[in-house]
C-alpha positions as CSV (number, residue, x, y, z in Angstrom):
1,M,12.9,-8.6,-0.8
2,M,12.1,-5.5,1.3
3,R,13.1,-4.8,4.9
4,L,10.0,-3.1,6.4
5,V,9.1,-1.6,9.8
6,F,5.4,-1.3,10.6
7,V,4.5,1.1,13.5
8,N,1.3,0.8,15.5
9,H,0.7,1.4,19.2
10,A,-1.9,-1.3,19.2
11,H,-0.3,-4.8,19.4
12,P,-1.3,-7.3,16.7
13,D,-2.7,-9.6,19.5
14,T,-4.9,-6.8,20.9
15,P,-8.5,-8.1,20.9
16,H,-9.7,-5.1,19.0
17,V,-9.8,-3.8,15.4
18,S,-7.0,-1.3,16.2
19,G,-4.4,-4.0,16.1
20,M,-5.8,-6.1,13.3
21,R,-4.8,-4.2,10.1
22,V,-1.0,-3.8,10.8
23,G,-0.7,-7.3,12.3
24,N,-2.4,-9.1,9.4
25,F,-0.6,-7.2,6.7
26,A,2.7,-7.8,8.5
27,R,2.1,-11.5,8.4
28,E,1.1,-11.4,4.7
29,M,4.1,-9.3,3.7
30,A,6.3,-11.9,5.5
31,N,4.5,-14.6,3.6
32,R,5.5,-12.8,0.4
33,G,9.1,-13.0,1.3
34,H,9.8,-9.7,3.0
35,Q,11.5,-9.1,6.3
36,V,9.0,-7.3,8.6
37,V,9.4,-5.8,12.0
38,V,6.3,-4.5,13.9
39,L,7.2,-1.8,16.5
40,T,4.4,-1.7,19.0
41,S,3.4,-1.6,22.6
42,P,2.5,-4.7,24.7
43,V,-1.1,-6.0,24.9
44,E,-2.7,-4.2,27.8
45,G,-2.1,-6.1,31.1
46,S,0.6,-8.3,29.5
47,T,4.0,-8.8,31.1
48,I,5.4,-10.2,27.9
49,F,7.4,-7.7,25.9
50,G,9.5,-7.8,22.8
51,P,13.3,-7.9,22.8
52,E,14.9,-4.9,24.6
53,S,17.0,-2.6,22.5
54,N,20.3,-4.2,23.7
55,D,19.0,-7.6,22.6
56,L,17.4,-6.4,19.4
57,G,20.4,-6.9,17.3
58,Q,20.7,-10.5,18.3
59,S,16.9,-11.0,17.6
60,L,17.3,-9.4,14.2
61,A,20.2,-11.7,13.3
62,S,18.5,-14.9,14.5
63,H,14.9,-14.3,13.6
64,D,13.0,-16.6,11.3
65,W,11.7,-14.1,8.7
66,A,8.9,-16.4,7.6
67,R,6.9,-14.4,10.2
68,P,7.2,-10.8,11.5
69,L,9.4,-9.9,14.4
70,V,7.2,-8.1,16.9
71,V,9.0,-5.6,19.1
72,A,6.7,-4.6,21.9
73,V,8.0,-1.7,24.0
74,P,6.2,-0.9,27.3
75,P,5.6,2.8,27.9
76,T,7.1,4.7,30.8
77,R,4.1,5.5,32.9
78,R,3.0,9.2,32.9
79,W,0.0,10.1,35.0
80,A,-1.3,12.9,32.8
81,L,-1.3,10.8,29.7
82,E,-3.1,7.9,31.4
83,Q,-5.8,10.3,32.7
84,I,-6.3,11.8,29.2
85,R,-6.7,8.3,27.6
86,H,-9.0,7.0,30.3
87,G,-11.2,10.1,30.2
88,T,-11.0,10.6,34.0
89,L,-10.3,14.3,34.0
90,P,-12.7,17.2,33.7
91,S,-13.4,17.9,30.0
92,A,-11.7,21.4,29.9
93,L,-8.6,20.1,31.6
94,R,-8.5,17.0,29.4
95,R,-8.7,19.1,26.3
96,A,-6.0,21.4,27.5
97,L,-3.6,18.5,28.3
98,T,-4.5,16.8,25.0
99,L,-3.6,19.9,23.0
100,S,-0.3,20.3,24.9
101,Q,0.6,16.7,24.1
102,F,-0.1,17.1,20.4
103,V,1.9,20.4,20.3
104,A,4.9,19.1,22.3
105,H,5.1,15.5,21.2
106,G,2.9,15.1,18.1
107,G,0.4,12.9,19.9
108,V,-1.0,11.5,23.2
109,F,1.4,8.5,23.5
110,A,4.6,10.3,24.3
111,D,5.2,7.8,27.1
112,W,5.4,5.0,24.6
113,H,7.3,7.2,22.0
114,R,10.0,8.1,24.6
115,A,10.4,4.5,25.7
116,A,10.7,3.3,22.1
117,I,13.5,5.6,21.1
118,P,16.3,3.1,21.9
119,A,14.5,0.4,19.9
120,M,13.8,2.9,17.1
121,N,17.5,3.8,16.9
122,R,18.6,0.1,17.0
123,L,16.2,-0.8,14.2
124,A,17.5,2.1,12.1
125,D,21.1,1.3,12.6
126,A,21.1,-2.6,12.7
127,F,18.0,-3.5,10.5
128,R,18.4,-0.6,8.0
129,P,14.8,-0.8,6.8
130,D,14.0,0.1,3.2
131,L,10.6,1.6,4.1
132,I,8.5,2.5,7.2
133,W,4.7,2.2,7.4
134,G,3.0,4.1,10.2
135,T,-0.7,3.9,10.8
136,F,-3.1,6.6,11.9
137,G,-4.6,5.2,14.4
138,N,-2.9,8.0,16.3
139,T,-0.4,10.6,15.3
140,T,2.3,9.2,17.6
141,N,2.6,6.2,15.2
142,L,3.2,8.7,12.4
143,A,5.8,10.6,14.4
144,I,7.7,7.4,15.2
145,A,7.6,6.3,11.6
146,Q,8.9,9.6,10.4
147,Q,11.7,9.7,13.0
148,I,13.0,6.2,12.0
149,A,12.8,7.1,8.3
150,R,14.8,10.3,8.8
151,R,17.5,8.5,10.7
152,V,17.8,5.8,8.0
153,G,17.2,8.1,5.0
154,C,14.5,5.9,3.7
155,P,10.8,6.7,2.6
156,W,7.9,6.3,5.0
157,V,4.3,5.7,4.2
158,M,1.3,7.1,6.1
159,D,-1.6,4.8,6.6
160,V,-4.9,6.6,7.2
161,K,-7.3,4.1,8.7
162,D,-9.4,6.6,10.7
163,S,-10.8,10.1,10.1
164,W,-8.3,12.9,10.4
165,T,-11.2,15.2,11.2
166,A,-12.6,13.0,14.0
167,F,-9.4,12.2,15.8
168,V,-7.2,15.3,15.5
169,P,-8.2,18.5,17.4
170,R,-9.5,21.1,15.0
171,M,-6.8,23.7,15.6
172,L,-4.0,21.2,15.1
173,R,-5.2,19.4,11.9
174,R,-3.3,21.6,9.5
175,P,-0.1,22.1,11.7
176,L,0.1,18.3,12.2
177,A,-0.5,17.7,8.5
178,W,2.4,20.1,7.7
179,R,4.6,18.2,10.2
180,F,4.0,14.9,8.3
181,R,4.1,16.3,4.8
182,D,7.3,14.4,3.9
183,A,5.5,11.0,3.7
184,A,6.3,9.4,0.4
185,A,2.8,8.0,0.0
186,R,-0.5,7.6,1.8
187,T,-2.6,4.5,2.1
188,S,-6.1,4.4,3.3
189,N,-8.5,1.6,4.4
190,S,-11.4,3.2,2.4
191,H,-12.2,5.9,-0.1
192,F,-14.1,7.6,2.7
193,H,-11.0,8.1,4.9
194,Q,-8.9,8.8,1.8
195,E,-11.2,11.7,0.8
196,I,-11.2,13.2,4.3
197,A,-7.4,13.2,4.5
198,Q,-7.1,14.6,1.0
199,R,-8.0,18.1,2.3
200,W,-4.7,18.1,4.4
201,F,-2.5,15.8,2.4
202,A,-3.4,16.6,-1.2
203,R,0.2,16.6,-2.4
204,I,1.0,13.1,-1.1
205,P,0.2,10.2,-3.6
206,T,-2.6,8.1,-2.3
207,T,-4.1,4.6,-2.8
208,V,-6.9,2.7,-1.1
209,I,-5.9,-0.7,0.5
210,Y,-8.9,-2.2,2.1
211,S,-8.3,-4.3,5.3
212,G,-8.8,-8.0,4.5
213,V,-11.3,-10.6,5.8
214,A,-9.9,-13.4,7.9
215,D,-10.1,-17.0,6.6
216,E,-12.5,-18.0,9.3
217,F,-15.3,-15.9,7.7
218,F,-14.8,-17.9,4.4
219,D,-14.9,-21.3,6.0
220,G,-18.2,-23.2,6.0
221,A,-20.2,-20.2,4.8
222,N,-23.1,-22.5,3.7
223,C,-23.7,-24.1,7.0
224,V,-27.2,-24.0,8.5
225,S,-27.9,-24.1,12.2
226,G,-29.9,-27.2,13.2
227,S,-30.8,-26.1,16.7
228,G,-34.3,-25.0,15.9
229,R,-33.5,-21.5,17.2
230,H,-33.1,-18.6,14.9
231,Q,-30.6,-15.9,15.8
232,L,-30.5,-12.3,14.8
233,L,-27.0,-10.9,15.5
234,L,-26.2,-7.2,16.0
235,V,-22.4,-6.6,16.1
236,G,-20.1,-3.7,16.8
237,S,-20.4,-0.2,18.2
238,V,-23.8,1.3,18.8
239,Y,-22.4,4.9,19.0
240,E,-25.3,6.8,20.6
241,G,-28.5,5.8,22.3
242,V,-31.0,7.3,19.8
243,R,-29.9,5.1,16.9
244,L,-29.8,1.9,19.0
245,R,-33.3,2.6,20.5
246,S,-34.7,3.2,17.0
247,Y,-33.2,-0.1,15.9
248,L,-34.7,-1.9,18.9
249,N,-38.1,-0.3,18.4
250,A,-38.2,-1.6,14.8
251,L,-37.1,-5.0,15.9
252,R,-39.8,-5.2,18.7
253,T,-42.5,-4.1,16.2
254,W,-41.4,-6.8,13.7
255,L,-41.3,-9.5,16.5
256,E,-44.8,-8.5,17.5
257,S,-45.9,-9.0,13.9
258,I,-45.0,-12.7,13.8
259,S,-46.7,-15.6,15.6
260,E,-46.0,-16.4,19.2
261,T,-44.6,-19.8,18.2
262,E,-42.2,-18.1,15.8
263,R,-41.2,-15.5,18.4
264,E,-40.3,-18.2,20.9
265,S,-37.7,-19.5,18.4
266,V,-36.0,-16.1,18.0
267,T,-32.8,-15.1,19.8
268,F,-31.6,-11.5,19.6
269,A,-27.8,-11.6,20.1
270,Y,-25.4,-8.8,20.5
271,A,-21.6,-9.1,20.3
272,G,-19.3,-6.1,20.8
273,S,-17.7,-3.6,23.2
274,D,-20.9,-1.8,23.9
275,S,-22.8,-4.6,25.7
276,G,-23.4,-2.3,28.7
277,H,-25.3,0.2,26.4
278,V,-27.3,-2.6,24.9
279,H,-28.3,-3.9,28.3
280,S,-29.4,-0.4,29.3
281,A,-31.4,0.1,26.2
282,L,-33.1,-3.3,26.6
283,K,-34.4,-2.2,30.0
284,D,-36.4,0.5,28.3
285,I,-37.3,-1.5,25.2
286,S,-38.3,-5.0,26.1
287,L,-38.0,-7.5,23.3
288,P,-40.5,-10.5,23.3
289,C,-37.7,-13.0,22.5
290,Q,-34.7,-14.7,24.0
291,L,-31.7,-12.4,24.5
292,H,-27.9,-13.2,24.4
293,I,-25.8,-10.2,25.1
294,M,-22.0,-10.8,24.8
295,E,-18.8,-8.9,25.0
296,Q,-16.5,-8.5,21.9
297,R,-15.6,-11.9,20.5
298,G,-12.4,-13.2,18.9
299,I,-12.4,-13.7,15.2
300,S,-13.2,-17.4,15.2
301,D,-16.1,-17.0,17.6
302,F,-17.4,-13.9,15.7
303,A,-17.3,-15.8,12.4
304,L,-19.2,-18.8,13.9
305,L,-21.8,-16.5,15.4
306,A,-22.3,-14.7,12.1
307,R,-22.6,-17.9,10.1
308,A,-25.1,-19.3,12.6
309,S,-27.5,-16.4,12.3
310,F,-30.6,-16.1,10.1
311,A,-29.5,-12.4,9.6
312,N,-26.6,-10.2,10.7
313,S,-26.9,-6.5,11.4
314,Y,-24.9,-3.4,12.4
315,L,-25.4,0.2,13.1
316,T,-23.7,2.8,10.9
317,A,-21.9,6.0,11.9
318,S,-21.3,9.0,9.6
319,F,-17.7,9.5,10.7
320,T,-16.2,6.2,9.8
321,F,-16.0,3.3,7.4
322,H,-17.3,0.0,8.6
323,H,-14.9,-2.8,7.8
324,K,-17.3,-5.3,9.4
325,L,-19.4,-4.9,6.2
326,L,-16.9,-7.1,4.2
327,E,-16.6,-9.7,7.0
328,L,-20.4,-10.1,7.3
329,L,-20.9,-10.2,3.5
330,V,-18.5,-13.1,3.2
331,C,-20.5,-15.1,5.8
332,G,-23.4,-15.3,3.3
333,R,-26.2,-14.6,5.7
334,P,-28.6,-11.7,4.9
335,L,-27.0,-8.5,6.1
336,I,-28.9,-5.5,7.4
337,C,-27.5,-2.1,8.3
338,Y,-29.2,0.8,9.9
339,P,-29.3,3.7,9.1
340,S,-28.3,3.4,5.5
341,E,-24.8,3.1,4.2
342,R,-22.8,5.4,1.9
343,T,-22.2,4.8,-1.7
344,E,-18.8,3.2,-1.3
345,S,-20.2,0.5,1.0
346,K,-23.1,-0.2,-1.3
347,M,-20.6,-0.6,-4.2
348,L,-18.6,-3.2,-2.2
349,A,-21.8,-5.0,-1.3
350,S,-22.7,-5.2,-4.9
351,Q,-19.6,-7.4,-5.5
352,S,-21.0,-10.0,-3.2
353,T,-24.0,-12.4,-3.7
354,T,-25.1,-12.0,-0.1
355,T,-28.4,-10.2,0.4
356,F,-27.7,-6.7,1.7
357,A,-30.4,-4.3,3.0
358,S,-29.3,-0.7,3.7
359,C,-32.2,0.7,5.7
360,S,-32.9,4.4,6.1
361,S,-36.0,4.2,8.2
362,E,-37.6,1.9,10.8
363,G,-40.1,0.8,8.2
364,E,-37.3,-0.3,5.9
365,L,-35.6,-2.1,8.8
366,R,-38.8,-4.0,9.6
367,H,-39.2,-5.0,6.0
368,A,-35.6,-6.2,5.8
369,L,-36.1,-8.3,9.0
370,A,-39.3,-9.9,7.5
371,A,-37.5,-10.7,4.2
372,A,-34.5,-12.3,6.1
373,W,-37.0,-14.2,8.3
374,A,-38.7,-15.6,5.2
375,M,-35.4,-17.1,4.2
376,R,-34.6,-18.7,7.6
377,G,-33.2,-22.2,7.6
378,Q,-32.2,-22.0,4.0
379,P,-28.6,-22.4,2.9
380,Y,-27.4,-19.2,1.4
381,A,-25.4,-19.8,-1.7
382,V,-22.6,-17.2,-1.7
383,G,-21.1,-18.2,-5.0
384,D,-17.5,-17.3,-5.6
385,P,-16.5,-15.0,-2.7
386,P,-14.9,-11.7,-3.6
387,P,-11.1,-11.4,-3.5
388,W,-11.1,-9.8,0.0
389,R,-8.7,-11.9,1.9
390,W,-5.7,-10.3,3.6
391,S,-3.5,-12.0,1.1
392,D,-5.5,-10.4,-1.8
393,F,-5.1,-6.9,-0.5
394,A,-1.4,-7.5,0.4
395,V,-0.6,-7.6,-3.3
396,D,-1.7,-4.0,-3.7
397,L,0.2,-2.9,-0.5
398,E,3.4,-4.5,-1.8
399,K,3.0,-2.7,-5.2
400,C,2.5,0.6,-3.3
401,F,5.7,0.1,-1.3
402,Q,7.7,-1.0,-4.4
403,K,6.6,2.1,-6.2
404,C,7.8,4.3,-3.3
405,L,11.2,2.6,-3.4
406,R,11.5,3.0,-7.2
407,E,10.7,6.7,-6.9
408,H,13.0,7.2,-3.9
409,A,15.9,5.7,-5.9
410,H,15.6,8.3,-8.7
């Protein structure tokens, strides 16, 4: 049994991918018999916090360790930090303030870091964790994980789930990497992010631990919608307008190539945080079909939407790894990405029996839509799904932690 502290500013209940990885792995590690504390901030807008530092000792003593103990510490409000994060300042001033926060505090969540210090100290002294796991995310998570580990004298592990290049200002990438050089190991949610971080953290042992796929995506993967309508689903971020408009142009051309009766049965659906951008693009590129534009959905709703579609699709970006690939492959419906994916994602797709089309041009996208349309209404046999559940990947995370502890003991 290990005593573990996981650090992530995004609360596990946050309806966003930022809170998903740490929250789910905390649950799975608890299921594997470990005592896990998640140090986090409250869900935005929530008035429900975790135990205060003076009550934390009692919570630790009485907690049912069959589940993680979530310690949610609200930040002390600071105007400058709120303006940086909400992007309301002129760009030059925002960059200057951002740099000053990185230099002075190691990240742009110093308001949360400062408020969490009593809880950090209490965890170090009363819980005495064996290991700390901090996720990047943001560098404040790493600074907190490092600080707790130093107080306890235990190892800490850096989790790189985003691009160090994309999220750390250029002039601070190497100084911050030097600051966090004492991490015992480095986990990454993809080979892509692992390789980017390798430039700055080459001396730290590293392993890839993919984020898991929720059970909801595995349930009922062979269901077929009996409504008579056929839904094409686009999910996730659209990044910049050119890519989205190219996708919509190809979709419109394909729709115009099928019969009017068929077009009348098609619904183009979008679910994600960029619904405003999609609405705007659809004003310029009118689609001859029914539209259903939604905000980001919870996991259960998202899984139902994806399983009810004749095809699922997403837009790629060069600066990140798309975890939604695994979720959508598990659903068993034909999956289309545009533009084309990198080698790592194609390798993962090859482990699934789901049809996957990685499209590098509008022509390839139209062909993929036509192929998926020809299969509409059919149950899609997914065979034995790949071992991609959170519980599957938690085995590798546990091995990583245990190896760190063995090496720390010598």
